[in-house]
N, C-alpha and C positions, 0 to 999 in steps of 0.2 A: 648558326650554331643552333643545337636542340637541346634540349634539358629531359632526362630519362622521367623528372615527375613534371607532368602539365600543370598548368594554371600559376605558376611561380614568376612568370613574366614580369609580374611588377617587381621582384626583388632581383633581378638582372641587374648587374652595375658594370660596364664596360671597363675592362682591362685598361685602357689609358686612362681612367676616370682613377682609377687605386694606382697607377705607377705615377700620378702625378701626385696623388694623396699622400704618398709613402716616399717621395721623393725617390722613385726608383728603386724601392724596397734599400734604404742607404741604410748604411751602419749606423748612421747616427740615430736611426728609427727604431734600431731593431731592438726588442725585449727580451727574448728569449728564445732558446729551442723548446719545441713543444714535442708531446708524442709524436705526432704526425707530418711534423715539420717546422719553419721559423716562424714566430711571431713578429709582429711589428706594429705600430702605432703610425698616426698619421690625421692628417684633416682632409676630410671628403666633404664637398659641395654637393647637397642633396636638397633638392625642392628649394633652391636658392639658398640656404642654411649652410655655413659652416660647422659640420659636429666632428669632434674628436672621435676616433675611431678604431680598433684594432685587427689589423687583417692576417689573419693565419693561412699560410702558405701552406699547401701539400708540397711533401717533398716528392721530389723527381721519382725515387727509389719505389714510391708505392703506384702504383696501376693505376693509368687512365680511365676514369668514372668509378674512383675506389669509392666502394660500398659505404666505407665510413664518410665521406664527404657528402654523400647524398642523404645519409643518417641526419647528419647533424642539421641540414639542410632543410628536410622535410619535418624533425623534431620542431626547430625553433620555428617553423612557419604556421605551427598549428597550437605550439604551447604558447601561452600568454598569463604572465604571472608577476605580480611587482617583484618577485626573489628571483626569477629567473633573467638569465644574461639577455639581453634583446638582439635580435638579428636584424642589421641595417640591409644587407644582401648578399648576395654571391656571385661571384665571377666563372665563368667554364668557358674557356677561351684560349687558343693557342698553346695548349698543353699546360695550361694553368688553371688549376682547381683552388679558389679562396674564397674563403669565408670572413663575412666582413659583420663584427659586433660593434656594439657604443663601447665607447674606452670607460674603462671606470677608472677611476684615479687612484684610489689606494694599494691597486692591484691585488694578486691573491693573499687567501689568508694564512698560506704558509709562512709569509713573512714576519705576521704578527704573532705566530701561535707562543715562540719563545719570549715575547718581548713582554716584560712585566708593567710597561706603561700602557697595556690593553687590560682594562681593568675586570674585573668580574664579574660587574651587570652587566658591562658592553657584551663579553663572550659571552654570557646566557642569553641578551638579547639576539645575537647572531646567532648561536644553534637552535633558539624558536624560531627565528625567521627561514632559517634553512629547514626547517622540519615540516612548517608549513610550505614550503616548496614542494618538498616531498610526498606530502598528505597530496597536493595538487596533481602530480604527476600520477602516484600510482592510482587517486580516488575519487579524482574531479567527476561528479555525477551528469555534467552535461556534456559527456564525450563517451563515443562507443568503445573508446580502447582505452589500456591503460600503460604504462609507461614504466619498465625495470631499467634506470640508470646505469646501472655494470660499472662505473668507473668512479664513485663518490670519495675525494681525498680533499685535502686543506687547500691543494691547488687549485681545485674546480670551483672554488667558492671564491668570489671576485667582489670588492669592496667599494664603493665608491665614497666620495668626498666625506659624507655621514657617516661612514663605516654602515653604511646598510648592505647587506649581503645581497648578492644575485648568484645561483646553481648555473654551472655551465662545464661544460664538455661531456656534449650528447652524444659524440661520434662513436659510441661504443653501444649506445642505447639500444633495446628494442621495445619491441610492442603486443599486449596481448590483446584477446578480446574481452572486453570490460566485466562480462558475466562471467568471466574463468578466470578471474585475475589472480585465483588462489591456487592455481592448478600448476605444475611443475613445466619447466621449456627446458628442452634441450638442443644447446650451442655448443661451440668449439668454446672454450674458457678462455675470458677477457679480463683485463680489470689492471690493476696497480699491485707490484708486489708490496706485503704489509697492509694493503686495504682490503684484498679478494678475500670472500667468503672461502673458506677453506675446502667444505663440502662441495660449492661450485669445480672450485678449482682439480679438485679431486675424479668428480663424478660427470663434470659437463652437465648438470641438472641445476639451473637457476630458478629462482623466485623471486618475488618482492623482501622476501626476508632477507635475500642475501645483500641487497642495498642495507639492511639494519646492521648486519654486520661490519658492513663499510663506514656506515655512518656513528656508528658505535666506535669505531677507532676514533675517529675525528672528534669525537666527544672526548675519550679521554686524553687526547691529544692540547685539545680548550682546557681541560681541566689540571693537566699535571704541567704544562708548558713547555712541553717535548713534540718534539717531530717525530712519527714510527720510524722514518728514513731519514739517517743522519750520515751525510757524507757518502753518498748512495749506497749504504747501508741499512739492512733492515736489522732495527734493535730488537724486533719481538716484543715489540707494546702489548699485544692482546693478550699473551701467557703471562708475560709480568706483572700487568693491569690487573687479570684475575687470580693471581696468587696472591696479589698483596691485600686485594680485596674479601679474598676468602679467608685471609690470617688476621682481619683487620687493622693493616699495616699500609692502608693506600693512602695517609696521609704523609707518609717519609718521601711518594714521590712527585708530590705537589710542591712547587715554587712557593715559599715560606712567604714572600713579599703577596702572593694571589690568594694563600690560606686566611693570612689576616683582617682580608676582605671578605671572606664569606660567611654567610648564616650558617652556624651549624645545619640546620635543618634542611635547606634550600644544598646544601653538598651533600646530604645522605638523599635526598631525592634524586638529583643528579647524577651520583655514584650510581645509587642501584639500576637507576634507567641504562645508563652507560653497560654496566656489566651482563644486564638483560641481553641487550643487543647482540653481545659477542658469544651467547650460549650454543655449545658446540649443537644442539638437538634444535634444525630451525623452526620446527613447532613449537618451541619454547620461547622463540624471539618473541618480543613484542611487536605490533603492529607500527605501523606509522602514526595512526590515529592516537594509540596509548601514547607514543611517547611523545606527540606533541603536547597530549594534556598534562605529562607528567613535569618535560620541563616548562611549561607556562606556570605550574606550582611554583615548584622552584623559584622563578623567577619573580613570582606575586610575594614570596614569603621573603626574598631577598631585597626585595624594594622596600617592604615593611620594614624589615631591620635595620634600613638603612637611615629612613623615615624618622624610627624610635631614637637612632643615635643621632643624627642632625638635634630631635626637639632635645636631648640631654645636652649637647653640647651648646647648643643655644644657651637652654639655662646656666648652663655653668657658666659662661659669658658674662651675661644678665648679671648673675650674683656677684662676677669679679668686678663689673661695673659699680653695681649699688655700694661695694666697700669700698669703691673710688671714687667718688662724687666728681671729682676734676679733672680728672686724666682717665681718657680712655682706656680700654685694655686693647692692649695690640703684639700680635707675636710677631717677631722677626728674625732670621738667624743670623745675623750680623749688627754690625751698628752702623756700618753707612749711612747717610743722611738721617740719621736716628735725631740729630739736634733738631735738624731743620722740621722735621716732621712735628717735634714737641713746639717747638716754635711759633708753629702755625696752631696748634690744637691751642696752647697756652692763651695763644691771641683770643681765641673762643671758649676758653674755658667759663666765663662768666655766665654766657647767654643760658636762657632757661630751658632751651630747646636742646639741650647739648647732649642730654644723655641718651640719644637712639644710636642703638648697636649700629656701628659701622663696619665692624666685619662678623658675619655669623657662620658663614661656612667656606671653603674654600676646598677645591678638589685636592687630592693629596698625592703624588708621584714618587716611586721608587727612591729615595735617597732625599727627596726633596724636601725642606722647610717651606712655611707660607713666607711672602713678602708682599709691600705693599707698593702697586705701581704709584711711584710718588706724582708725575705727572698727573694723572688722573685725581688723585686725592690733592693737589691744589686746584685743581678746576672745581671739584666740587666744592673746595669750601670758598671760592673766590666767586663762586653763583650763588650761594644759598641763600645772600641777601635779595637776589633776584627774583627769585623763584619759589614755587611748592615744591619742588622735587630737583632731586641732584643726582649724580651718576657718581658710583665709585666703582673703580676696577681693583678686584681681587687678582693678584697672579701667583703662580705655584709653580716653582725653580725644578727641574726635573734634571739631577747633576749630570747622571748617566747619559743622558741625551744633549744636556746643553739646552733646551729649547723651553719657551715661556705657554704656558697654557693660562688664559685669563677668562673668569667669569665676569660679568657687568651685570647691576643688578640697578634698576629704576626705583627711588623710594617716594612715595608721595606721602606727605602730611597731613594730617587731617586733625580738625579741632576736636575735644573731646565729646562724643556721643554724636557725633554729626550723622545727618540723614544721609549725607552725600557718600560719607562713607562706608555704610553699611549698604547701599544701592550698588556702588561699584561692587563689592566685594559677592554680594548676590547673583548681580549681573552675569561676571567674569565665569564665577565658578559654575555657570548654569548655560554659559553658552559656549560653545566650542566649533569653529569656523577657521578655517586655515589664513584666512584673511582676518581676522581678528585678534584682536592684544592677548597673548597668552596670560593668565594671572598664576603665578608662583605660589601666593599665599599672602597672610594676612598677619599683623600682629594687634592684639587690643588687650592691652596689660600695662598696669601701672601707670596710667592718663596717658599712653601712647597708643595710636591709631596709625598705623602703616599698613600700606599695601605695597606688597613686592610684583612687579610685572618683569617680564623677561625683556632684555634689553635689544632695543632695533640700533644698530650699529649708524644707518642713515641718519636719525632723529628723523623730523616731521618733514612732511612737503612744503610745509611754509618756508624751508630754506632753501627750496630748489625751483619754485612757481615762478618764479623771475630769472633762474638760471636757463640760459638759452642753452647750454652744452646738454639738458636735458630733453633729448629729441621727441618728435611727436607721435613717432612709435611708442616710445618707451609711457609717456603721458598718457595716450590713449589704453594702455593696458592697465595702468595704474586704476586709470577711471572704470574701467571693467570690472576688475578686481575688487574693488570697492563697492561698487554696485550689486555684486554678488552678496556679497557682507549684508549690506543694507537688504538685499533681498529676504536673505535668511534670518536676520533678527525680526523683521515684518512678518513673513509667510511661510516660516517653515512648518512642515506637515506632522513632523514628529512631535511639536509642542502643543501645550493644553494656551501657550499664551503668546501676544505677538507682545513686540516691543518699541516703542519710540523713541529715538536716539535724543532727540532735543536739543543735542549741541553739535551737529557736523562743521566741522570748518576743516581749513587745510592742517591748521595745529594737532588736530586729533588724529592725522591717518600718518601714522608712522612707517617707516621706512628700512629694511632691514639690509643685508651687502648687497644683495642683488636685487635692490629697489623693487622686492615685494610689499605690495602695502598691508598695513595691517591698521583695522578701525580701534580707535582705544576714546576714551574720555565718556565711560558710561556713569559718570558720580551722578548727571541729571536726568540719565533713562526714565523710564515709567513703562509700565507691562497694560495691558489691556488684554480681555478674554479672547481668545483665537476666534471664536464663533461672532464675536462684536467687534472684529479689528475698522471694521469702517466708520464704527460712530464718534462722537464727537467724546474727547474728556476737557473736565475743567479742571486747570490747576493755576497758581499762579506761574505768571508769564516767567522763562528762564530763558538762558542760552546768550549768543554772545552779537553783538553788534556789528552790523553789516552781514550778518547770515542769518539771524532769526526770522521766521514769516512774520510778517507785517499784520496777518490777521491775530495770529497769536497773540504777538505783543499787545492787539489793541482790545481784544477780546478776553483773554485768557482760556479760548476753547484749542485745543490742540489735537490733530488727525495723523495719521503718517504721511501725510501729504505737505504736513508742516516739513518733516524730514527731508520731502521734494526738495522744496524751497530753498532748504540750506546746501542741498546738495548742486542744486542750479547755481549756485553763487560759485561754489568749488570747482563746477564743469567750468565759467567762464575765466575764474582767476586760472585754470590749466590751460585754457584756451588762447587766452590774452597774452598768458608771462605776467600777468598783474597780480598784486593782492588786494584783495577788499577792505582791508585795513593797513593803512602806511602811516609812519608815525603817530601810531594811536589817533588815526583819525579815520571817520569814515568816509570814504571817496564815492560814496553811493554808486557801487558799481552795477547794483542790478538796475537801476534807472538809466545809467550811461548803457549798458548791454541792451537794455530793449526798447531803447530809442535807437541805437545805432542798427539794429537787427529789423527795426520796421523801418527805417527808413534807407534797409540797403547798404549801409555803410560799415558792417561791422569789421569789414577788414582794415578798418583805421585803426583800430585797436590791440591788432593782432603783432606781436613781436616781428618784423618781415623774416628773419633770420628761421622764425617757426614756419612763417607762411609759406617759405621756399620749400617745404620737407613735407607739405600736406596735400593730397589728393583732392581734388577737388569735391567730389561728391561725399569721400568721408566727412571732410569740414562741414558740408551741408547737412547730411546728418546729425552730427554734432552739435553744431549748433541751432538746430532744429530743437533738438530735445532738450538741450540748456535752455532756451527760449521758454517751452511750454513748464520747464519746472517754474517761471517764474512768473505764471499768469497769477492774475491776482485772483481769479476766484479758484479757491481749490479744488472743486469739482472738475475744472478745466485740467488741473495738473496729473501726468500720467503717473500710472503705477509705476513702483520699482522693477514692477517685471517688464513692462513696457521700456523702461530706460534700460533694463539690460540687453534686450534684444535689438536695441536699437543702438546701444556702444558695442555690441559685439559685430554688427552688421558695418559700424564705421571703421572698426579695426581689421576685419576681414577685410573691406575697398582697398583699407591703406595699405596692409601686407603684400595683396595682390599687384597696388600699383607698384609698389618697392620693386617686388621681385622681378615685374616687366622692366622696369629702368633699370634694373642691376643687369639683365640679361644685352638689354641695348648698350649700355657701356661696355662690357665685355666684347662682344661683337663687333662695336666700333673698334676698340682697343686692337683687337687682334685683324681687324681689317689694314688698320697702320701698323703692324708689326707686319704682316703680308708684304706690304708696299717698301717696308726700309728692311730689308734681311741684314744688313751689317752694323746699322746704327742705331742705337736702342732710342724709343720715341719717351723723352723727358718733358713734362712741364712743369715748372716750379715759379713760386711767387718771385723771388729776387735768385739773385747771382751767387751769393754766399756760397760755399764750398763746392761751386761749380766745377771746378778743376779736380777737384778730388773727387767726384761723382765720376766724372769721365777718365780719370787714369785707372778708377778701378775698372772702370766696363770697359775700357779698351784692354788690359790684360786677360779680360774673357772673352774677345771679342772672336776669337779661333776656333773656339770652341764650338764640337759637332752639336751638341746638346741645348746650345744657346738659345732656342725658339720657344722654350716655356714661358708661359707670362707669370712671373713671379708673385708681382702687387696687382694686385686688381683695382683696391679700393682701399683708402685710408680716412680716418674720421675727419670732419670739419668742425673746426671750431668758429665760433662767432667773429666776424671780421676777417679772418682769414681767408686766404686763397685756396681754394682744393688741391693739394700736389698728389698728382698721381705719378708715379715711380714704374714703367714698364720696361723690362727687356729679358731677353731672352736669357739663359740660365745655360 
């Protein structure tokens, strides 16, 4: 097989791998019919990792070597932007032409344009980000070519799990020399009915302003909550939108629920730029740079309006609370569980700290009323006596869709005038990093000091350190990311100050749904001048027993290397599967770890199940750097930059080892399958359901396509024997 485009061999994916990924293009994997063929989803093994993909299979009615296929591959292999669809690879084999993209879980924007639960602010964000993608393909200064998309429409905008948009559909795109991007290009008209620039359709002359027309249609779809093409019929959205705009009747077409969310000025800026995109004379249409600027302004105004409305709502809620000292102000749509809530609240009504605002703001969806998540409410109050913070889940019901959306806030309570309160607020307002906890806001009012952070669903690392199901690779990833967070607060070159955390421990490392770690607990932190970050600072010792640097505890002198000691304790906790503080007792983990390390007995302390997962060299690098962090002489402790480098190396080696082991296991499994053509090879730890398994397998044994390996590997839990089920489908 040879490709008409050179140097793309690294993107070639064998047809057999695609067939396996899509289950031979089964109907269960079918997504929809695209403009050039059918589209399928699947799971593709790539570089040792199983990834979700979309396979776009060119229809047989298009000629072999189709221009559109190679245009798509060529464009996506050269264009890289966070809001462009990702090219995984392609296949040009046995009369099959297939483009493989990363799967975006929410599908395309056309499924959401008419959905009123996609709120106005989110719609604005999607439009802003797609405008950035268009600006990149039109004008990126790092390239010698510019791209005209020629097929912009809502079905070419894909959305990931977080509604992050990705521009797709480059099969009709064309390039121009970057220095001549303003000139006309002549080509046979293409695009989609309802979106294509009329001047291009009538004359065959196309410019970047043709993309602006198509994007203008998308903007009006997003604004109105209406599709330009309904039941395969062009509703002439451009004509209708322009007429209503010119007669100041635009609001008649906007979904009423969406209109209630829009700030007036935001709406005006948005509709103005959308209208300008549809101007008949292309010269009068704005450039994408102007569109980006206008859309960003509309979004900024919208957010300011929402922030103002939120403050007013909070103030109104507090006013109601002030008038009703003993009973919190709660809104709910029905009386179910009302008595239970009030029973719980009345039990707390005599407490001095009872005036906290429990419900400040919840999302509102069409037809939905706010309700309280009763179980979260119970947990919040039952834990109140035990901790200085609690979690409260606020839930909104979207009656149209029958689904719930929850926002959970963590509220920390401080003493009036507390230094720690202002330290926390000051630090988190100035520090922004993907692995630092996010500050939502704070309150300092009527003897109340409250810090609001984004809720991280998995809680803190201390709940998982002793859990052997938190695998070694995931532990390494957590440590690497927290080291990046520490490197940022210690050394970020963009700031004139450096931060010493002073309270690093496992309970200050929060984990989101995907075990992405967030460093928290900045109430004890302190700053130094960036140029003097290596000097001693004198302050009253603080921190947590079992984690605090002994030199700091004894002398009151602290440096960034004090954070390294505390982080070293966390590293050994992660390594051993043991907590430094157990039942409120310091188990002297540092002393024990150092002793075992120096006597080459470290493995005696590692959880055996974790040890079986560790690559030897990865373990050595990890334990070496953890030991160095605990050195008594602070000068001998590594800097955070060294720690980052070592931990990344340990993680890299671990991943390579796992990849190698996986390949060997798959090879061994296939070898067993080849020796056993008719009987599946099964290993299981007990005999239960054996007969049922064999009954199922025997029903399949005569099939010609029975040789595919359907299950290669399953998770192994502590104390359990691996169950590997291999059979031919």
